C-alpha positions as CSV (number, residue, x, y, z in Angstrom):
1,X,131.7,96.3,132.1
2,X,133.4,95.9,128.9
3,X,130.6,94.4,127.3
4,X,128.0,97.2,128.1
5,X,130.7,99.8,127.2
6,X,129.5,100.0,123.3
7,X,125.8,100.4,124.2
8,X,126.7,103.0,126.7
9,X,128.7,104.9,124.0
10,X,125.9,105.0,121.5
11,X,122.9,104.9,123.9
12,X,122.7,109.1,124.0
13,X,122.6,108.9,120.3
14,X,119.8,106.4,119.9
15,X,117.9,108.0,122.3
16,X,118.6,111.4,120.2
17,X,117.2,110.1,117.0
18,X,114.3,108.0,118.7
19,X,113.1,110.8,120.2
20,X,113.1,113.1,117.2
21,X,110.8,110.7,115.5
22,X,107.6,111.9,117.2
23,X,108.9,115.5,116.7
24,X,109.5,115.3,113.1
25,X,105.9,113.1,112.6
26,X,104.1,115.8,114.7
27,X,105.6,119.0,112.5
28,X,104.1,117.3,109.3
29,X,100.9,116.8,110.7
30,X,100.5,120.3,112.0
31,X,102.2,121.8,108.6
32,X,99.9,119.9,106.4
33,X,96.7,120.8,108.9
34,X,97.9,124.7,108.0
35,X,97.8,124.5,104.4
36,X,95.8,125.1,101.5
37,X,95.7,121.8,98.9
38,X,97.7,124.0,96.7
39,X,100.0,121.2,95.5
40,X,101.1,122.6,92.1
41,X,104.2,120.8,89.8
42,X,106.6,119.2,92.1
43,X,104.6,119.8,95.1
44,X,102.1,117.2,94.0
45,X,103.9,115.3,91.8
46,X,105.2,112.3,93.8
47,X,102.7,112.5,96.1
48,X,100.5,111.6,93.3
49,X,102.8,109.0,92.2
50,X,102.9,107.8,96.0
51,X,99.0,107.3,95.8
52,X,99.0,105.6,92.2
53,X,102.2,102.9,93.4
54,X,100.6,102.4,96.6
55,X,97.5,101.3,95.1
56,X,99.0,99.2,92.5
57,X,101.1,97.5,95.0
58,X,98.3,97.1,97.7
59,X,95.9,95.6,95.1
60,X,98.8,93.5,93.6
61,X,97.8,94.7,90.3
62,X,99.5,93.0,87.1
63,X,102.3,94.0,85.8
64,X,102.8,96.7,88.1
65,X,106.8,96.0,88.3
66,X,107.2,95.8,84.6
67,X,105.3,99.1,84.7
68,X,108.1,100.7,87.3
69,X,110.9,99.2,85.3
70,X,109.5,100.9,82.1
71,X,109.5,104.2,83.8
72,X,112.7,104.0,85.4
73,X,113.9,103.2,82.0
74,X,112.4,106.1,80.1
75,X,111.2,108.8,82.4
76,X,112.9,111.8,83.4
77,X,110.9,111.9,86.6
78,X,110.5,108.3,87.4
79,X,108.6,106.6,90.1
80,X,111.0,104.7,91.9
81,X,111.4,106.6,95.0
82,X,107.9,106.2,95.9
83,X,107.6,102.9,96.2
84,X,109.8,102.4,99.3
85,X,107.4,104.2,101.3
86,X,104.6,101.7,100.7
87,X,104.7,100.3,104.2
88,X,103.4,103.9,105.2
89,X,100.5,103.8,102.5
90,X,99.6,100.0,103.6
91,X,99.4,101.3,107.1
92,X,98.0,104.7,106.8
93,X,96.4,105.5,103.2
94,X,97.5,107.9,100.7
95,X,96.9,111.3,102.7
96,X,99.5,114.4,102.3
97,X,100.2,113.4,105.9
98,X,101.2,110.0,105.6
99,X,103.1,110.9,102.3
100,X,105.3,113.9,104.2
101,X,105.7,111.9,107.2
102,X,106.9,108.7,104.9
103,X,109.3,111.0,103.2
104,X,110.8,112.4,106.3
105,X,111.3,109.3,108.2
106,X,112.6,107.1,105.1
107,X,114.8,109.4,103.8
108,X,115.4,112.9,105.4
109,X,116.1,111.1,109.0
110,X,118.9,108.6,107.3
111,X,120.1,111.7,105.3
112,X,120.5,113.6,108.3
113,X,122.3,110.8,110.2
114,X,124.8,110.3,107.5
115,X,125.4,114.3,108.0
116,X,126.1,114.3,111.4
117,X,128.7,111.2,110.9
118,X,130.4,113.6,108.5
119,X,130.2,116.3,110.5
120,X,131.6,114.2,114.0
121,X,134.4,112.7,112.1
122,X,135.1,116.3,110.7
123,X,135.1,118.2,113.9
124,X,134.9,116.2,117.0
125,X,133.9,112.1,117.3
126,X,132.7,112.7,121.3
127,X,129.0,111.3,121.5
128,X,127.7,114.3,123.1
129,X,129.0,116.4,119.9
130,X,127.3,113.8,118.1
131,X,124.0,114.5,119.4
132,X,124.2,117.9,119.5
133,X,125.3,117.6,115.7
134,X,122.4,115.6,114.9
135,X,120.1,118.1,116.2
136,X,121.8,120.7,114.0
137,X,121.5,118.2,111.0
138,X,117.9,117.3,111.7
139,X,116.7,121.1,111.7
140,X,119.1,122.2,109.1
141,X,116.6,124.3,106.9
142,X,117.7,123.6,103.5
143,X,117.2,120.0,104.2
144,X,113.1,120.7,105.0
145,X,112.5,123.7,102.1
146,X,111.9,121.0,99.6
147,X,111.1,118.4,101.7
148,X,107.8,120.4,103.3
149,X,106.7,121.4,100.1
150,X,106.4,117.6,99.2
151,X,109.7,117.0,96.9
152,X,111.1,113.2,97.3
153,X,114.7,114.7,96.1
154,X,116.4,114.1,99.7
155,X,116.3,110.8,98.9
156,X,119.6,111.1,96.5
157,X,121.6,112.4,99.7
158,X,121.3,109.2,101.6
159,X,123.8,107.5,98.8
160,X,125.9,110.6,97.7
161,X,126.4,111.0,101.7
162,X,127.6,107.2,101.8
163,X,129.7,107.9,98.8
164,X,131.3,111.2,100.3
165,X,132.0,109.0,103.8
166,X,133.5,106.0,101.4
167,X,135.5,108.4,100.2
168,X,136.9,110.1,102.8
169,X,137.1,107.0,104.8
170,X,139.2,104.9,102.5
171,X,141.5,107.8,102.1
172,X,140.3,108.3,98.7
173,X,139.6,105.1,97.7
174,X,143.2,103.9,98.4
175,X,142.3,101.1,100.8
176,X,140.7,97.7,99.4
177,X,140.4,99.7,96.0
178,X,138.6,96.7,94.0
179,X,135.9,96.4,96.5
180,X,135.7,100.2,97.7
181,X,135.6,100.9,93.5
182,X,132.7,98.5,93.2
183,X,130.8,100.0,96.1
184,X,131.5,103.5,94.7
185,X,129.8,102.6,91.7
186,X,126.6,101.3,92.9
187,X,126.6,104.5,95.2
188,X,127.3,107.2,92.2
189,X,124.6,105.5,90.5
190,X,121.8,105.1,93.0
191,X,121.1,109.2,93.1
192,X,120.7,109.3,89.3
193,X,118.4,106.2,89.7
194,X,116.3,108.6,92.1
195,X,116.5,111.7,90.3
196,X,118.7,112.7,86.9
197,X,119.5,115.8,87.9
198,X,122.0,114.4,90.8
199,X,124.2,113.9,87.8
200,X,126.0,117.5,88.4
201,X,127.0,116.8,92.0
202,X,128.1,113.0,90.8
203,X,130.4,114.2,88.3
204,X,131.8,116.7,90.8
205,X,132.3,113.9,93.4
206,X,134.1,111.9,90.8
207,X,136.6,114.3,89.6
208,X,137.2,116.0,93.3
209,X,137.9,112.3,94.1
210,X,140.3,111.7,91.6
211,X,142.1,114.9,92.2
212,X,142.4,114.6,96.0
213,X,143.1,110.9,95.4
214,X,146.2,111.8,93.3
215,X,147.6,114.2,95.6
216,X,147.0,112.2,98.6
217,X,149.1,109.4,96.9
218,X,151.6,111.8,95.7
219,X,151.8,113.4,98.9
220,X,152.6,110.1,100.8
221,X,155.6,109.3,98.5
222,X,153.8,107.4,95.6
223,X,155.6,107.9,92.0
224,X,153.4,109.6,89.4
225,X,152.7,106.8,87.5
226,X,151.7,104.5,90.4
227,X,149.6,107.2,91.9
228,X,148.2,107.7,88.8
229,X,146.9,104.0,88.4
230,X,146.6,103.5,92.1
231,X,143.5,106.1,92.0
232,X,142.4,105.6,88.3
233,X,142.0,101.6,89.1
234,X,139.0,102.3,91.6
235,X,137.4,105.0,89.7
236,X,137.6,102.8,86.5
237,X,135.9,99.9,88.4
238,X,133.4,102.3,89.7
239,X,132.8,103.7,86.1
240,X,132.3,100.3,84.5
241,X,129.8,98.9,87.5
242,X,128.0,102.6,87.1
243,X,127.7,102.3,83.3
244,X,126.6,99.0,83.6
245,X,123.7,99.8,85.9
246,X,122.8,102.8,83.9
247,X,122.4,100.4,80.4
248,X,120.8,97.8,82.3
249,X,118.0,99.8,83.9
250,X,118.1,103.6,82.5
251,X,119.2,102.9,78.7
252,X,116.5,105.1,77.1
253,X,117.4,108.2,79.5
254,X,121.0,107.9,79.2
255,X,120.5,107.9,75.2
256,X,118.4,111.0,75.8
257,X,120.4,112.8,78.5
258,X,123.8,112.3,76.5
259,X,121.8,113.7,73.1
260,X,120.2,116.6,74.5
261,X,121.6,120.2,75.4
262,X,119.9,121.0,78.6
263,X,121.6,124.6,78.4
264,X,119.2,125.1,75.5
265,X,116.1,123.3,76.7
266,X,116.1,125.0,80.0
267,X,116.9,128.5,78.5
268,X,113.8,129.6,80.0
269,X,115.0,128.6,83.8
270,X,118.3,130.7,83.1
271,X,119.1,133.9,84.8
272,X,121.9,136.3,85.0
273,X,125.1,135.3,87.5
274,X,123.6,138.1,89.5
275,X,120.3,136.7,90.2
276,X,121.9,133.3,90.8
277,X,123.8,134.9,93.5
278,X,120.9,136.7,95.0
279,X,119.4,133.5,94.8
280,X,121.9,131.6,96.7
281,X,121.8,134.3,99.3
282,X,118.4,134.1,100.0
283,X,118.9,129.9,100.5
284,X,121.7,130.4,103.0
285,X,121.2,133.2,105.0
286,X,123.8,135.6,106.6
287,X,124.1,133.2,109.8
288,X,124.9,129.7,107.8
289,X,127.1,131.7,105.4
290,X,129.3,133.2,108.1
291,X,129.4,129.7,109.9
292,X,130.4,128.1,106.4
293,X,133.0,130.8,105.6
294,X,134.4,130.4,109.4
295,X,134.5,126.7,108.9
296,X,136.2,127.1,105.6
297,X,139.1,129.3,107.1
298,X,139.7,127.4,110.1
299,X,139.7,124.1,107.7
300,X,142.5,125.6,105.6
301,X,144.4,126.7,108.6
302,X,144.0,123.3,110.1
303,X,144.6,121.4,106.7
304,X,141.3,119.5,107.6
305,X,140.9,118.0,104.3
306,X,137.5,116.8,104.9
307,X,136.1,120.0,105.3
308,X,137.8,121.3,102.5
309,X,136.8,118.5,100.3
310,X,132.8,118.7,101.1
311,X,133.0,122.6,100.5
312,X,134.5,122.2,97.0
313,X,132.3,119.6,95.9
314,X,129.6,122.0,96.9
315,X,131.2,125.0,95.5
316,X,132.1,123.3,92.1
317,X,128.5,121.7,91.8
318,X,127.0,124.8,92.2
319,X,129.0,126.6,89.1
320,X,128.3,123.7,87.1
321,X,124.8,123.4,87.7
322,X,123.9,127.2,87.0
323,X,125.6,127.1,83.6
324,X,122.7,125.0,82.6
325,X,119.8,126.4,85.0
326,X,118.6,128.2,88.1
327,X,118.8,126.1,91.3
328,X,115.9,125.5,92.8
329,X,115.2,124.1,96.6
330,X,115.7,120.6,95.7
331,X,118.4,121.1,93.4
332,X,120.6,122.9,96.3
333,X,120.5,119.8,98.8
334,X,123.5,118.1,97.6
335,X,125.3,121.4,97.7
336,X,123.7,122.2,101.3
337,X,124.6,118.7,102.4
338,X,127.9,119.3,101.7
339,X,128.2,122.6,103.0
340,X,126.9,121.1,106.2
341,X,130.2,120.1,106.8
342,X,132.1,123.3,107.0
343,X,129.1,125.0,108.8
344,X,129.5,122.5,111.9
345,X,132.9,122.7,111.5
346,X,132.8,126.5,112.2
347,X,130.2,126.3,114.8
348,X,132.9,123.9,116.3
349,X,135.8,126.0,116.4
350,X,133.7,128.9,117.5
351,X,132.1,127.0,120.6
352,X,135.8,126.0,121.9
353,X,135.9,129.7,122.3
354,X,132.9,129.7,124.7
355,X,135.0,128.3,127.5
356,X,132.6,129.5,130.4
357,X,130.8,126.4,129.3
358,X,131.5,122.6,129.8
359,X,133.2,121.5,126.9
360,X,130.5,118.7,126.3
361,X,127.9,121.4,125.6
362,X,129.5,124.1,123.7
363,X,128.1,123.5,120.8
364,X,124.7,123.6,122.4
365,X,123.9,127.4,121.9
366,X,124.4,126.4,118.0
367,X,122.3,123.7,118.2
368,X,119.6,125.8,119.9
369,X,119.7,128.2,117.3
370,X,119.2,126.1,114.5
371,X,116.1,124.7,115.9
372,X,115.1,128.4,116.3
373,X,115.6,129.0,112.8
374,X,113.7,126.1,111.5
375,X,110.9,127.0,113.6
376,X,110.9,130.6,112.2
377,X,111.1,129.5,108.9
378,X,107.8,127.1,108.9
379,X,105.8,129.3,111.3
380,X,102.8,130.6,109.4
381,X,102.5,134.3,111.1
382,X,106.1,134.7,111.2
383,X,107.6,137.7,109.8
384,X,111.3,139.0,109.7
385,X,110.4,142.2,111.7
386,X,114.4,143.4,112.2
387,X,117.7,143.4,110.5
388,X,119.0,140.7,113.6
389,X,116.5,137.9,112.6
390,X,116.8,138.4,109.0
391,X,120.4,137.5,109.5
392,X,119.6,134.4,111.4
393,X,116.6,133.3,109.3
394,X,117.4,133.0,105.3
395,X,114.8,134.7,103.1
396,X,113.6,131.6,101.6
397,X,111.6,130.3,104.1
398,X,109.1,127.9,103.8
399,X,105.6,128.5,105.7
400,X,102.8,126.1,105.1
401,X,101.3,126.8,101.3
402,X,98.4,129.5,101.5
403,X,96.4,131.3,98.7
404,X,95.5,134.9,99.0
405,X,92.0,135.3,98.5
406,X,91.0,131.3,98.7
407,X,87.2,132.1,98.6
408,X,88.1,133.6,95.2
409,X,89.8,130.4,94.1
410,X,86.9,128.2,95.6
411,X,84.4,130.7,93.6
412,X,86.1,129.7,90.5
413,X,86.0,125.9,90.9
414,X,82.8,125.7,92.1
415,X,82.0,127.8,88.7
416,X,83.7,125.3,86.9
417,X,81.8,122.6,88.3
418,X,78.5,124.4,87.4
419,X,79.3,125.1,84.0
420,X,76.3,124.2,81.8
421,X,78.2,121.7,79.3
422,X,80.4,120.2,82.0
423,X,81.8,117.5,79.0
424,X,83.2,120.5,77.1
425,X,87.2,120.8,78.3
426,X,88.8,123.9,79.9
427,X,92.2,125.4,79.4
428,X,94.3,128.0,81.9
429,X,96.5,130.3,80.1
430,X,98.7,131.2,83.5
431,X,101.6,129.7,84.9
432,X,102.5,130.6,88.4
433,X,101.8,129.4,91.6
434,X,99.0,132.0,92.0
435,X,97.2,130.3,88.7
436,X,97.8,127.4,86.8
437,X,96.0,124.5,85.5
438,X,98.2,122.2,88.2
439,X,96.7,124.5,90.7
440,X,93.2,124.0,89.2
441,X,93.5,120.3,89.6
442,X,95.4,120.4,92.8
443,X,91.9,122.2,94.5
444,X,89.9,120.5,92.7
445,X,91.2,116.4,91.4
446,X,87.6,115.7,90.0
447,X,88.1,118.3,87.3
448,X,91.2,116.5,85.9
449,X,89.2,114.8,83.1
450,X,88.1,118.0,82.0
451,X,91.5,119.7,81.7
452,X,93.6,120.1,78.6
453,X,96.9,120.8,79.8
454,X,98.8,123.4,78.3
455,X,102.5,123.9,77.8
456,X,104.5,125.7,80.0
457,X,107.9,126.0,78.2
458,X,108.4,126.3,74.6
459,X,111.6,124.6,74.3
460,X,110.3,121.5,76.3
461,X,107.1,121.3,75.0
462,X,105.8,123.1,71.9
463,X,101.9,125.0,72.0
464,X,99.2,122.6,72.2
465,X,96.5,123.5,69.8
466,X,93.9,121.6,71.3
467,X,93.9,124.3,74.4
468,X,92.3,126.4,71.8
469,X,89.4,123.6,70.9
470,X,88.6,123.8,74.7
471,X,85.4,125.5,75.3
472,X,86.6,127.3,78.3
473,X,89.8,128.9,78.9
474,X,90.9,130.6,81.6
475,X,93.3,133.9,81.8
476,X,94.7,136.3,84.2
477,X,95.0,140.0,84.1
478,X,98.3,140.7,84.2
479,X,99.5,137.5,82.5
480,X,100.9,135.6,85.2
481,X,104.3,133.4,84.8
482,X,106.7,132.0,87.0
483,X,109.8,132.2,84.9
484,X,112.2,134.7,83.8
485,X,110.2,137.9,82.0
486,X,109.8,136.9,78.1
487,X,110.4,133.0,78.7
488,X,107.0,132.2,78.6
489,X,105.4,133.8,75.4
490,X,103.6,130.6,75.0
491,X,101.7,131.5,78.0
492,X,101.3,135.6,77.4
493,X,100.4,135.6,74.0
494,X,97.3,133.6,74.1
495,X,96.1,134.9,77.5
496,X,96.6,138.6,76.3
497,X,94.6,137.8,72.8
498,X,91.9,135.7,74.8
499,X,91.1,138.6,77.3
500,X,91.5,141.5,74.8
501,X,89.2,140.3,72.2
502,X,91.9,140.4,69.4
503,X,93.0,137.4,67.5
504,X,91.7,134.3,68.7
505,X,90.1,136.1,71.3
506,X,87.5,137.4,69.2
507,X,86.0,133.9,69.8
508,X,85.7,134.0,73.2
509,X,83.1,135.8,75.7
510,X,83.7,136.3,79.2
511,X,81.6,134.2,82.1
512,X,80.9,135.9,85.3
513,X,82.7,138.4,87.5
514,X,86.4,138.6,87.6
515,X,88.3,136.5,90.3
516,X,90.5,138.6,92.5
517,X,93.7,135.9,93.2
518,X,97.4,136.3,94.8
519,X,99.0,139.2,94.6
520,X,95.8,141.0,93.3
521,X,95.8,139.5,89.7
522,X,92.8,139.1,88.2
523,X,91.3,135.8,86.7
524,X,89.0,135.6,84.2
525,X,86.7,132.4,82.8
526,X,86.2,132.7,79.4
527,X,83.8,130.9,76.9
528,X,84.5,130.1,73.4
529,X,81.3,131.1,71.2
530,X,82.3,129.9,68.2
531,X,85.2,127.9,66.2
532,X,88.5,129.6,66.1
533,X,88.8,129.9,62.3
534,X,91.8,128.6,60.1
535,X,92.5,132.5,59.2
536,X,92.5,133.2,63.0
537,X,94.9,130.1,63.8
538,X,97.6,131.0,61.6
539,X,97.6,134.5,62.9
540,X,98.1,133.6,66.1
541,X,101.0,131.1,65.3
542,X,102.4,134.3,63.3
543,X,102.3,136.0,67.0
544,X,103.7,133.2,68.5
545,X,106.5,132.7,66.0
546,X,108.0,136.1,66.9
547,X,109.3,134.3,70.0
548,X,109.6,130.8,68.6
549,X,110.5,131.2,64.8
550,X,111.9,128.0,64.7
551,X,108.8,126.2,65.7
552,X,106.5,128.5,63.3
553,X,108.7,127.2,60.3
554,X,107.8,123.8,61.6
555,X,104.2,124.3,61.4
556,X,103.8,125.5,57.8
557,X,105.5,122.0,56.6
558,X,102.3,120.4,59.1
559,X,99.0,120.0,59.5
560,X,98.9,121.1,63.1
561,X,97.0,124.6,62.4
562,X,94.4,122.6,59.9
563,X,93.8,120.2,63.0
564,X,93.3,122.6,65.5
565,X,90.4,124.1,63.3
566,X,88.6,121.4,62.1
567,X,85.0,120.8,62.9
568,X,84.0,117.9,64.0
569,X,80.7,116.1,63.6
570,X,79.9,112.6,65.3
571,X,77.7,111.0,67.7
572,X,78.5,110.1,71.5
573,X,78.4,106.7,71.0
574,X,81.7,105.1,69.5
575,X,82.3,108.3,67.2
576,X,85.5,110.2,67.7
577,X,88.2,112.4,65.8
578,X,91.8,112.9,67.2
579,X,95.1,113.5,66.4
580,X,96.6,109.8,66.5
581,X,99.3,107.8,64.5
582,X,101.4,110.7,63.5
583,X,101.9,114.4,63.8
584,X,99.7,114.8,60.4
585,X,97.2,111.8,60.9
586,X,93.8,112.1,62.1
587,X,92.2,108.8,63.6
588,X,88.6,109.0,62.7
589,X,85.8,106.3,64.1
590,X,82.3,106.2,62.6
591,X,79.5,106.3,65.2
592,X,77.2,103.8,66.4
593,X,74.3,105.8,65.0
594,X,75.7,108.2,62.7
595,X,78.6,108.8,60.3
596,X,81.8,110.7,61.9
597,X,82.5,114.0,59.7
598,X,85.4,116.1,60.0
599,X,86.0,119.2,57.8
600,X,89.5,121.1,57.4
601,X,90.1,124.2,56.1
602,X,93.1,123.9,53.6
603,X,94.9,127.3,52.8
604,X,98.4,127.7,51.4
605,X,98.6,131.0,53.0
606,X,98.5,129.1,56.4
607,X,100.1,125.9,56.0
608,X,101.7,124.4,52.9
609,X,99.1,122.3,51.2
610,X,98.9,118.5,51.3
611,X,100.1,116.7,48.3
612,X,97.8,113.4,49.1
613,X,96.0,111.8,52.0
614,X,96.6,108.2,52.6
615,X,93.4,106.3,54.1
616,X,94.3,102.9,56.1
617,X,93.1,100.4,58.6
618,X,96.0,98.4,60.0
619,X,95.9,94.8,59.3
620,X,96.7,93.9,62.8
621,X,93.2,95.0,64.0
622,X,91.9,91.5,62.6
623,X,93.9,89.7,65.6
624,X,91.4,91.4,67.6
625,X,88.2,92.1,65.6
626,X,88.5,89.1,63.0
627,X,84.9,90.2,61.7
628,X,85.7,93.7,61.1
629,X,84.7,94.6,57.6
630,X,85.9,98.2,57.5
631,X,84.1,101.7,56.6
632,X,82.9,103.5,53.8
633,X,84.6,107.0,53.3
634,X,83.3,110.0,51.3
635,X,85.6,113.0,50.6
636,X,84.9,116.3,49.1
637,X,86.5,119.7,48.4
638,X,84.2,122.8,48.8
639,X,81.3,120.2,48.1
640,X,82.8,118.7,44.9
641,X,83.4,115.1,44.9
642,X,87.3,114.1,45.6
643,X,86.9,110.2,46.2
644,X,84.1,108.0,47.3
645,X,84.8,104.4,48.4
646,X,85.5,101.5,51.0
647,X,88.7,101.3,53.0
648,X,89.6,97.5,54.5
649,X,91.7,96.2,57.5
650,X,95.3,95.9,55.9
651,X,94.3,98.0,53.0
652,X,95.5,101.7,52.3
653,X,94.0,104.3,49.4
654,X,95.8,107.0,48.6
655,X,93.8,110.1,47.5
656,X,96.0,112.9,45.5
657,X,94.9,116.1,46.6
658,X,94.3,118.7,43.9
659,X,96.7,121.8,43.5
660,X,93.7,124.6,45.0
661,X,92.6,125.7,48.5
662,X,89.2,125.1,50.1
663,X,87.4,123.3,52.7
664,X,87.7,119.4,52.5
665,X,85.0,117.2,54.3
666,X,85.7,113.7,55.2
667,X,82.8,111.2,56.0
668,X,83.7,107.9,57.6
669,X,80.7,105.5,58.3
670,X,80.5,101.8,59.4
671,X,79.3,98.9,56.7
672,X,78.0,96.3,58.2
673,X,79.7,95.5,61.4
674,X,81.1,98.4,63.6
675,X,83.8,96.4,65.3
676,X,87.2,98.1,65.0
677,X,86.5,100.6,62.2
678,X,89.8,102.4,63.0
679,X,90.3,104.7,60.1
680,X,93.8,106.6,59.9
681,X,94.1,109.4,57.5
682,X,97.7,110.6,56.9
683,X,98.1,113.7,55.2
684,X,101.1,113.9,53.1
685,X,103.0,116.8,53.0
686,X,105.4,118.4,50.5
687,X,108.8,119.0,51.7
């Protein structure tokens, strides 16, 4: 009997966990079937990475591991979290349902198990309470909100939770400090490996571990210096190991993070304190908030260190994070994870007052309520019809994605498919869940090659003038944005000009009838009927410069406006002109059947006139094309000859620019052989 006792203790928990697996998968299947494929931005980004790396691994693509390591080292949003999901891709393919089930089973389920362990250690270690606490964890709405939207961020909770368990179960790293310090270092690095923004919660965890560890040692009778050394030692080991891992795998990213002011970079994502608190209330709701407060009060009364520590981790992380930006549903995950401990502790303390129920099931009503809240939050037709329901179900519900007036989106996508000049690009001047370029390609992935992505936030990504070289533009009335009012002029200014016919809008004409989209807004498909002039580009840049003056000043010292207004002439076979090799450099390649020409309006009233143009072909191309014989170049200014001659591989020709405005024409033709005729025209701007 003694040999079977351990299994008897874990059997109910094991059965409970296994029973949830088909329920989780079933929820994912039903949920995706009820959705429109409106997987914009973060909703679709990691699903696409899942498909990409699933294909790379399945096909044993050479160099996929090198590519992965390079993206881990450099990218803010690296794809590593999708690689452990590969078995699901191998078995079931890359469909949305497979991806969502993979995320929930690989990441959400372990995270809820760790949250359950924390809850039981804090409240009651009984196996009956473990099962019911697990039901509360696996139906805890904050875990599901970002996950059902396709975000993979919950993966970090596994390691954040293990780090929290390690801290609490070693009396704040006082036991076997070298080993626990090393393990803690690995655990605090791993969430950052998966998702960069976990840094906020990790810093708070480290600081509170230090404070609680120091106080714990002092209360145990250690002298101050000994107590300080005792807590600093494991944290120093953790820090050294964490830094070593960061420099080994993510050096470029770390350098960029340390040299970037994210408060300035994400100013468009910021909001007043009142809005932060409103958003928090919408995420937590009255029921969760009540139990959390009750749990904290009981924790203070009973001196429950685990619940107090977790509550402080959540609060400090929240206060730290909102100094930079709003807390998104995925950013809320570590805070929600730590708040789960006082939430369940509060439920446990209240359940002990339900003396009419057997002790082993007194927490059952709270588990049932948790299930009901999740079901209500994800039901398509659910409406909070009264105050009582609103108290239990947070405002930030997560029903399946559905687009209002979906048939109008289908009509718009159909018109884009049927445009007569299908090889021409299109851009979208809107940035919301009702309309954006990301939404268009989510609804019609085959349109991706025809799309010129627009900048959404100027502080992160300045305006793309290539968007105004697109033949087609989609604009909305009113202009749609998703960030703080006035923070996305980079979207609203071009949208308003295109629709009004003023400024750059004078070059556009409406195609067909408008589309009534979500929220009653109107979307318009516009076609550019003529090139936008350099003067119109200059006036447009001045209009944007009202909102981004430093950016406008930089434009005056560049060729960005002249490049945007250029007129290209080339055949479709090998001929091309594009900005490449530097901000003031054009790549020009002659065609197989005719020369390639480019015309630029040089006007000092728009931007600083170049001092010279340097024409060159890299010598390195001879390694690929040893027979390359260079190109013939002709340059004129307002028709008057400026320079004629040949440019050979490894050679650079500097052509001084005369001190006058005019139209610069550059014509590039092949000589005898077309191979690798890669001409670069670098414009030197006086500073």
